[in-house]
C-alpha positions in Angstrom: -51.3 18.1 -35.8 -52.3 20.2 -39.0 -50.4 23.4 -39.6 -52.1 26.1 -41.7 -50.2 29.2 -43.2 -52.2 32.4 -42.5 -51.6 35.5 -44.7 -53.1 38.9 -44.3 -53.5 40.7 -47.6 -53.2 44.1 -46.0 -49.8 45.8 -45.4 -51.3 48.5 -43.1 -49.9 48.6 -39.7 -53.3 48.9 -38.0 -55.0 46.5 -40.4 -58.3 45.2 -39.3 -57.7 42.0 -41.4 -54.4 41.4 -39.8 -56.2 41.8 -36.3 -58.7 39.2 -37.5 -55.9 36.9 -38.6 -54.3 37.2 -35.1 -57.7 36.1 -33.6 -57.9 32.9 -35.5 -55.8 30.6 -33.3 -58.4 30.9 -30.5 -61.0 29.8 -33.0 -59.2 26.9 -34.5 -60.0 23.2 -33.7 -57.8 21.3 -31.4 -54.7 20.0 -33.1 -54.5 23.0 -35.5 -51.5 25.3 -35.5 -51.8 28.5 -37.3 -48.5 30.2 -38.6 -48.8 33.9 -39.7 -46.4 34.9 -42.7 -45.7 38.7 -42.9 -45.9 39.6 -46.6 -44.8 43.2 -46.1 -41.3 42.7 -47.5 -42.3 40.4 -50.4 -41.2 42.4 -53.7 -43.7 42.9 -56.6 -43.4 39.8 -58.7 -40.8 40.2 -61.4 -40.0 37.1 -63.5 -36.3 38.5 -63.8 -36.1 37.8 -59.9 -37.8 34.4 -60.2 -34.7 32.2 -60.9 -32.9 29.4 -58.9 -32.2 32.1 -56.3 -35.3 34.1 -55.7 -35.3 36.8 -53.0 -34.9 35.2 -49.5 -38.3 36.3 -48.4 -39.9 34.6 -51.4 -37.9 31.4 -50.7 -39.2 31.4 -47.2 -42.8 32.0 -48.3 -42.6 29.1 -50.8 -41.1 26.7 -48.3 -43.9 27.7 -45.7 -46.5 27.1 -48.5 -45.0 23.7 -49.4 -44.9 22.6 -45.8 -48.4 23.8 -44.9 -51.4 21.6 -44.8 -53.7 24.4 -45.9 -53.5 28.2 -46.4 -55.6 30.9 -44.8 -56.1 34.2 -46.5 -57.6 37.1 -44.6 -57.8 40.1 -47.0 -59.5 43.3 -47.4 -61.3 44.4 -50.7 -59.8 47.2 -52.7 -61.8 48.9 -55.4 -64.1 46.0 -55.5 -61.5 43.5 -56.2 -58.4 41.5 -54.8 -55.9 43.9 -53.4 -52.4 44.2 -54.9 -50.6 42.8 -51.9 -52.8 39.7 -51.9 -52.4 39.1 -55.7 -48.7 39.7 -55.6 -48.3 36.9 -52.9 -50.5 34.6 -54.9 -48.3 35.3 -58.1 -45.1 34.4 -56.2 -46.6 31.3 -54.5 -47.9 30.0 -57.8 -44.8 30.3 -59.9 -42.9 29.0 -61.8 -45.9 28.3 -64.1 -47.4 24.9 -63.3 -44.8 24.0 -60.7 -45.5 26.5 -57.9 -46.4 25.3 -54.3 -49.8 27.0 -54.4 -51.5 23.9 -56.0 -53.7 21.5 -54.7 -54.0 23.1 -51.3 -57.1 23.5 -49.2 -57.8 27.2 -48.7 -59.9 29.2 -46.2 -60.7 32.7 -47.4 -61.9 35.6 -45.1 -62.6 39.1 -46.5 -63.0 41.6 -43.9 -64.4 45.2 -44.5 -65.7 48.1 -42.5 -68.8 48.3 -44.7 -71.7 46.1 -43.6 -71.9 44.3 -46.9 -68.7 44.9 -48.8 -66.1 42.4 -49.6 -68.2 40.0 -51.9 -66.3 41.2 -55.1 -63.0 40.5 -53.7 -64.3 37.2 -52.3 -65.5 36.2 -55.7 -62.4 37.3 -57.5 -59.9 35.7 -55.1 -62.0 32.5 -54.9 -62.0 32.2 -58.6 -58.2 32.8 -58.9 -57.3 30.3 -56.3 -59.5 27.7 -57.8 -58.1 28.3 -61.3 -54.7 27.5 -59.7 -56.0 24.1 -58.9 -56.7 24.7 -55.2 -59.9 24.0 -53.2 -61.5 26.8 -51.4 -63.2 25.1 -48.5 -64.7 28.2 -47.0 -65.2 31.8 -48.2 -66.6 34.2 -45.7 -67.1 38.0 -45.8 -67.0 39.7 -42.5 -68.7 43.1 -42.7 -68.4 45.8 -40.1 -65.2 44.1 -39.0 -64.1 47.1 -36.9 -67.2 46.4 -34.6 -66.5 42.6 -34.4 -62.9 42.6 -32.8 -61.8 43.4 -29.4 -58.4 43.3 -27.6 -59.1 41.2 -24.5 -56.1 40.9 -22.0 -53.8 41.6 -24.8 -55.2 39.0 -27.2 -57.1 39.8 -30.3 -60.6 38.3 -30.2 -63.7 38.0 -32.4 -66.3 39.6 -30.1 -69.3 38.8 -32.4 -70.6 35.3 -31.7 -72.1 34.8 -35.2 -68.8 35.8 -36.8 -66.8 33.6 -34.6 -69.2 30.6 -35.4 -68.7 31.2 -39.1 -64.9 31.4 -38.6 -64.9 28.3 -36.5 -66.9 26.4 -39.2 -64.4 27.5 -41.8 -61.4 26.4 -39.9 -63.0 23.2 -39.2 -63.6 22.7 -42.9 -60.1 23.3 -43.5 -58.9 20.8 -41.1 -61.3 17.9 -42.1 
C-alpha cells in the first residue's frame, strides 16, 4: 500500500481546492491511501523557530512528509503565483537547507481556480520550485471552473466532470507507479 500526503494550499474554510483534495481518495488507484494534512496552524517560516525543537505542528508535518511515499499539492493561484500558504509549507518541509524531508519525493500538483483558464502561472511557479528542491513532479494539472466540477453526493465530495476526473485519476496513477 502506498501512502500519499495531501496538502491544500488554501486556508479558506470553504476552499474549492480543499474540496477537490477531499474528492481525491475516490479517484485514487487501489492500494493508495491519501492522508490530508491541515496546514492552517503552521506558522510563517522563521529560522529562529527552526531549531532542534520546532513548533509541534511543523514536527508533525515533517514526520508526515518523511513517511509519505509521495506528496499531493492542491492549491489555488494567488496573483498569478504560488499562494503564501503553499510556499510557507514548502519552506518548512524543505528545511534545514539541503536536509529537509521534501527531497527526492514524487509529487502530484493540482491547481484549481474559478476562472476557465487561470492557474497556469501558479502551476509553473510551484512545479519549478518543487523540482529545484530535487523532487519529481509526475503530474501537473490545472482545473479551471473548479466550482462547476465539484458536487457533494451523499455527504461525499465528488468530481462531477468526467474529463477532470480522468485527468486526476491519471495523475494519481502516475504518482503511484
